[in-house]
Steps between C-alpha positions, in 0.01 A plus 500: 500500500279196493784258556614423856870568532730196499629578850179349637675167473731581790224567748520146630859377492431259786587516869427161654768248585487123470414280796749332731499302821787711636352756739803730475482502120129575512564799726760637258266451203210667680733789587604533134133491386407777746803704394412471129135595550588804713763622247321411176419855391860601568624250239358727228555831681863446604632184327865595563448535876288184522770303317744589780239427767434152357874434507522600868210273602656208310811511721305397808321202341583133545213358295587454130140538377458838672848608381430422134156660507663827611758445226217503244362830631848654508542400134161649417611832649798482260256437215299811591827696484567372149747219580303229318794263437589479870136441596457216247830333604397509867159357415668219303728418796214488755292290260785250468519478881125443532500224237793324671336483845194316623209693654608813309212507249351813659834681459511380137152647445615838639799489257272445202265775621787750525626401156150551363496857636838579342414347162168682501690823562718421197184443289574127456143395568508145367802413716339677797185289461711181488671603828163531672397151388833364632427669835148355499634146435766537774237584760298191410804286587496623859246512781576869558243678281518843661669649192236354265261792538771744384592285199132472402461879519806555281377239251161669491661838438721357226203341324312829522787687343503251211124551452389161640237632743338157552823342632578820690166480687559128553835554675373798702216283630743218570717744698188603694424135576860436616490813720174381661643147548815633670310760702703776337338838439803715420492423124124534454543870426711422191259225391196729515679773304613245241146365452373857470748563219397180319138613493602855407685353199177319408304826552292329769520812715238393756704194590823701487380756755368219719856367535650850536263554794603162646865606482437847643313360803748220564608556867857373467784759499621590151848568367557833325558326169169314536319829558668646192395198294140533622459866401679453167276200416179671606597803291537271198149363564354852508690572177333204326164638619595847368454642851810715462455730802482200736793337321704819555440489879620138516814572295584799721486277809713238325755765402526641855591148620735398219709817533619367838677216319853559381424335167437732202357209301213485747408860426487460121169318462317722751634815336392363162154422639470851643615649170235312301220585747590871500501487117151347494378763750647782289756604764783503249768680705475245782499220243823634347676515838431136587564362151835682479603352838414148385668538162820649644566177687380248239675662200829503694475128581648289220335187644153656519205282405401555132131503585550766769696721255226455238232581757674823608555611139130451435409708807733780392335493156153527659615799707651669193177450302303665778746790495469520119872427471459278194863482402593379849211253497614364162853458637381284791255302286768419242744346748597143391365203698464122478126426476560145625610641838206739539164403650179545296360761744802724443479445124132599507581831674799563274295454182222716644750782554641455151146525362446824695839632386425448130153642538650823630750490216200458264654183360166318492624200305750406769255599773242259354761222477585542869129515586463158344792376709345656813170324432684176435694522826189608688300202368790268578537633854126477565485149357801391704348654813175310441692176448696558821177573686350177368817309597488647851129420536564149365775448755271611782223276363733200490611582853136523610429168321786339690356635823156366398643153439667519836168598660328201332772269633460650846123449478557131420730470797236667715251228401748236615556691821128528566473120477762470770346768718280265705799279582708802593224642721459164673876466550530856631205441735664185633827683547319779684342245735842345565658841554214605728543180701874561526435858614257380766752243626772766500279745692406228752864402561604862522233587753589191701866608505394852597300363794799290611723802461260718701495242780880482501527879502255523789696232688832680444342828611368331815839342570671836456252667732545224759875541466473873560265453797736247659776760489333704777335769287820633335372849421397562860822349634715717272319814608550416870869413456569818302332697781709348781828474304638840619481382860745212430769702322697539826523121527727389216436127534125534511495772232688279248272203561187714477611661174569157352163375618321797339686441171408130494138576587475767228660268241259219591205738471607623154578147375164367614324749267697394189481193280868531408811687610855508366741230615714772656209629712404147607858415610529831690174424685624153604839632612333770714267240652793268586698793642206593726468137608870489590468824700219355712613136515870417515425130431360576153629245242758632258372613157749488210455659158653380173400733215641444150657817357317453171155514657282795400382624842235719332303195380152478653418217743182431703495721807610323824594183303838490682398673822222256591711178456791656694266622774336156524842332524607733783175437684455123465795321340728487803262426792663260749834492313826539685712531188568837345231586250586625154298643209663540157337725237643451148411720202616384153448601136436218252477728194123495470403599852600530863520190725473543879548219755448524878654207687512432873642216713203490736233243585358482150175612341188395695197668340206565732699449819469865603166597350343529844811637663498840655817574306345478151203429279660341195340764275833631369592192295138458384504855372821439300368172352167660396672808357737285289206287380304808388796666330596179317151486349585826317853411388629256237832447680421386855641604837581223751474501881582170672559380858668165566603309814866400474450200726372315193855521359671399823588856591364731760291816462271666246562632147285776348561577131369789294549547121384823333548546119639838395205565266236413757194730514356583846149600390209374707 
């Protein structure tokens, strides 16, 4: 009753995988961790089905660490089904793999932790404890400490089961510290319950219920087995306090949970607890039902723990005494046992029942002898409990002393820091002045650039407006032409020219409102303009196009960047020339952007020659230059727009070149 069942040791078998720089491996290991956590209760409920499920998941894994971790859990399912030899052989094989490979210390720790759980189940406690220390050492050889909290919890539980409450509390608190350091809150529930049990063992019930409350209000989701463990442990605490009605409620809740598991061994201890509580409350029929259920399983198991068998015999004897079935009570009390394998608490209760048995048999001599043994065990248990309480208090005192020494050291460091404070304040003040000065300079330069940008934007806007005005109020003109267009449909020659003129005028109007258009739209605008020019002037110079097939015609270019140079060439480049004029437009792709060249064989570039001419204002080229200048200020990779006179190279004519990077941003 008062002993926590050995299956507590398998609460924390370990989920986390070891670290790796391989992202794919990490994804597989995280997937395996999530899978194990979500299926943990099923390991105990349906171990046969989970064994097959682990095997299926293994087939899709490429990471050896994740594969072998699932191998360990598959073997543990075999252990729960009674195949101990297979489980131990598999554990040995995975352990050999982990020891033979670097960066596998975390996997080695999981191996030792699983072996601990199996040895604990076989009642080999000394070997189980050694496995936990091996796991603890393995984790300190790696930087991955995520499994350390689980190992500390299992060590704490093992020490508690051996009666070393001081070391048990020490490892529970260490597990709590590791959980806080790693930011993990999932295991805190088990830590709080474990600390509550330590203080319940020491009969410090105020502290015990403090930790039970901490566990109960822990917000993290809880596994079914963890909930079972909580209610079973809290019931034990109420039992120590002799608050049997409250203990009964806890054991009922624990039993309703544990019956979901497909493991009869899990039911035994709860049924035994219920049987003892019902006996103490005088509800003997209910006590008999639960004790018979527990005994039917344990007595049929040849490998059953000797202490559990002894405990159940003692409970059956207590029930028989309450029913006045003295012969049956004597039968259970006379069962052979090895006193070296039985805890003093159980021996105390056994001798107490023997004393009661002989009293009812009126054998006062033997009753007195067992009373002396009861007093002896009672004094021993009380003395041992006091010593354990002192050891636990001493441990906490030494821990507090260590913290005090640390605080004194910190105080000394604070004195040194205070001496440096003036220097630090002065340095920080100087840095602030420097930073403030840098900020002021930055703000000044930025505002200056913004003013320049505003002037450039205003200039471009003015140039665009002048350009629109010099095109004879395009909106008005379009409206008039659209109104009179039906009257010209009977004249095919005039109708075609008028339609082409309207299209060119509309395209110019739309382009003048945009910073950028696609290369395809710009080329279509120029071709329409040249076609209209040819319709109205047969002597128009020939315009040739050479467009590379690899050019992306959807790339953005400055609006009218081709149209204005071509229009200027048609207007001015061939004045007074008798030779046939020619304009060649070439569009190439250099891999990083589009390169456009406009070349004519005219009189050459003479800037300013036509500024006062009735045929033009010169605003078109200014607008392109200003627009490129403003856009380049907002781009890392620059756009280029150049005009050169070919006479400098011994040739004739003008060359206009435009380069636009593919990743250029047209944001004013």
